[in-house]
Residue frames relative to the residue before (quaternion, step in Angstrom):
aa qw qx qy qz dx dy dz
M 1.0000 0.0000 0.0000 0.0000 0.00 0.00 0.00
D 0.3901 -0.7167 0.5305 0.2297 3.56 -0.90 0.91
T 0.3575 -0.7230 0.5509 0.2145 3.53 -1.08 0.72
I 0.6385 -0.5058 0.3858 0.4333 3.55 -1.17 0.23
I 0.6021 0.5517 -0.3601 0.4510 3.58 1.09 -0.65
S 0.6687 0.4799 -0.3277 0.4638 3.61 0.87 -0.81
K 0.6134 0.5316 -0.3470 0.4698 3.62 1.08 -0.62
L 0.6270 0.5225 -0.3236 0.4787 3.61 1.02 -0.83
R 0.6569 0.5212 -0.3026 0.4530 3.57 0.95 -0.90
T 0.6370 0.5226 -0.3198 0.4678 3.60 1.02 -0.80
I 0.6630 0.4725 -0.2956 0.4998 3.58 0.99 -0.85
E 0.5805 0.5835 -0.3604 0.4389 3.59 1.09 -0.68
Q 0.6570 0.5197 -0.3074 0.4513 3.59 0.93 -0.87
R 0.6874 0.4851 -0.2773 0.4640 3.57 1.02 -0.80
T 0.7893 0.3709 -0.1627 0.4614 3.55 0.87 -1.04
G 0.3664 -0.7193 0.5063 0.3034 3.57 1.08 -0.67
K 0.5258 0.6103 -0.4098 0.4279 3.57 1.35 0.20
T 0.5353 -0.6129 0.4639 0.3500 3.60 -1.17 0.46
P 0.6325 -0.5189 0.3885 0.4240 3.62 -1.19 0.35
A 0.6255 0.5268 -0.3521 0.4552 3.64 1.03 -0.62
Q 0.6462 0.5074 -0.3120 0.4770 3.59 0.98 -0.84
I 0.6473 0.5105 -0.3146 0.4705 3.58 0.99 -0.80
A 0.6557 0.5038 -0.3206 0.4621 3.60 0.92 -0.89
I 0.6405 0.5161 -0.3255 0.4664 3.62 0.98 -0.78
N 0.6636 0.5045 -0.2940 0.4676 3.52 0.98 -0.94
W 0.6035 0.5573 -0.3487 0.4513 3.58 1.07 -0.72
C 0.6453 0.5103 -0.3194 0.4703 3.55 0.96 -0.87
I 0.6489 0.5178 -0.3181 0.4579 3.57 0.95 -0.90
C 0.6622 0.5073 -0.2984 0.4638 3.59 0.96 -0.92
K 0.6565 0.4927 -0.3055 0.4826 3.61 1.16 -0.46
G 0.5746 -0.6231 0.3651 0.3851 3.57 1.31 0.06
T 0.5636 0.5909 -0.4115 0.4048 3.60 1.11 0.36
I 0.3326 -0.6794 0.5961 0.2692 3.50 -1.34 0.09
P 0.2417 -0.8143 0.5093 0.1385 3.52 -0.11 1.23
I 0.1814 -0.7469 0.6292 0.1154 3.59 -1.00 0.77
V 0.0398 -0.8322 0.5525 -0.0244 3.53 -0.26 1.26
G 0.3883 -0.7113 0.5358 0.2371 3.55 -1.06 0.73
V 0.0263 -0.7700 0.6373 0.0139 3.55 -1.03 0.74
K 0.2541 -0.7734 0.5614 0.1486 3.52 -1.21 0.60
S 0.7849 0.1806 -0.1231 0.5798 3.55 1.29 -0.04
A 0.6496 -0.4994 0.4083 0.4024 3.51 -1.33 0.31
K 0.6070 0.5702 -0.3387 0.4379 3.59 1.13 -0.73
Q 0.6616 0.4866 -0.2948 0.4884 3.58 0.99 -0.84
A 0.6408 0.5113 -0.3267 0.4703 3.58 0.95 -0.78
E 0.6494 0.5058 -0.3143 0.4730 3.60 0.94 -0.80
A 0.6302 0.5293 -0.3269 0.4647 3.60 1.01 -0.82
N 0.6586 0.5214 -0.3100 0.4453 3.60 0.93 -0.87
L 0.5702 0.5896 -0.3809 0.4268 3.60 1.13 -0.54
G 0.5578 0.6133 -0.3780 0.4122 3.61 1.20 -0.38
A 0.5738 0.5901 -0.3649 0.4352 3.57 1.30 -0.20
L 0.6679 0.5083 -0.2766 0.4679 3.56 1.28 -0.39
G 0.7757 0.3994 -0.2815 0.3994 3.53 -1.38 0.43
W 0.7471 0.2320 -0.1933 0.5921 3.55 1.24 0.37
R 0.2510 -0.7690 0.5716 0.1373 3.60 -1.20 0.34
L 0.4891 -0.6113 0.5356 0.3166 3.53 -1.19 0.69
A 0.5198 -0.5950 0.5009 0.3533 3.57 -1.18 0.51
K 0.6522 -0.5232 0.3821 0.3936 3.56 -1.22 0.56
E 0.6503 0.5289 -0.3076 0.4502 3.57 1.00 -0.85
E 0.6489 0.5072 -0.3151 0.4715 3.57 1.05 -0.76
I 0.6110 0.5423 -0.3402 0.4657 3.57 1.04 -0.76
A 0.6657 0.5129 -0.2766 0.4662 3.55 0.95 -1.02
T 0.6430 0.5283 -0.3139 0.4571 3.55 1.02 -0.83
L 0.6675 0.4901 -0.2852 0.4827 3.56 0.96 -0.89
D 0.6175 0.5371 -0.3345 0.4672 3.59 1.01 -0.83
E 0.6796 0.4952 -0.2941 0.4544 3.58 0.84 -1.01
A 0.6447 0.5233 -0.3179 0.4577 3.60 0.93 -0.92
A 0.6660 0.4944 -0.3125 0.4630 3.59 0.94 -0.87
L 0.6854 0.4952 -0.2915 0.4473 3.60 0.91 -0.84
T 0.6597 0.4990 -0.3342 0.4518 3.64 1.01 -0.71
K 0.6804 0.4432 -0.3045 0.4979 3.59 1.19 -0.30
G 0.6047 -0.6167 0.3363 0.3755 3.59 1.24 0.21
F 0.4086 0.6704 -0.5023 0.3625 3.57 1.24 0.31
R 0.3095 -0.7223 0.5863 0.1970 3.50 -1.12 0.71
I 0.1468 -0.7701 0.6166 0.0726 3.55 -0.84 0.96
W 0.0467 -0.7885 0.6129 -0.0212 3.54 -0.70 1.15
Q 0.0437 0.7823 -0.6184 0.0610 3.47 -0.99 0.92
A 0.4213 -0.6946 0.5251 0.2535 3.55 -0.83 0.96
D 0.4073 -0.6903 0.5323 0.2725 3.51 -1.06 0.65
S 0.6494 -0.5604 0.3585 0.3684 3.56 -1.25 0.37
R 0.5694 0.6155 -0.3793 0.3914 3.58 1.21 -0.14
G 0.5500 -0.6315 0.3894 0.3836 3.54 1.27 -0.06
């Protein structure tokens, strides 16, 4: 069984983005506003690499499935508020 980390690494090879940037983008694609912690300007700058692009629908589904198979709970508010 593939882990979510292996899925992030596969996407990393395609996009050239880091696993952290992919994870942040995944959250954005799910309609959330991720609040990430940084300890330096370098980390903040690296996190900006999560912006300006979108994961493919298939990649989002792949990450969702990998998260669910490991018992992670994914919660997302619906658009009705």
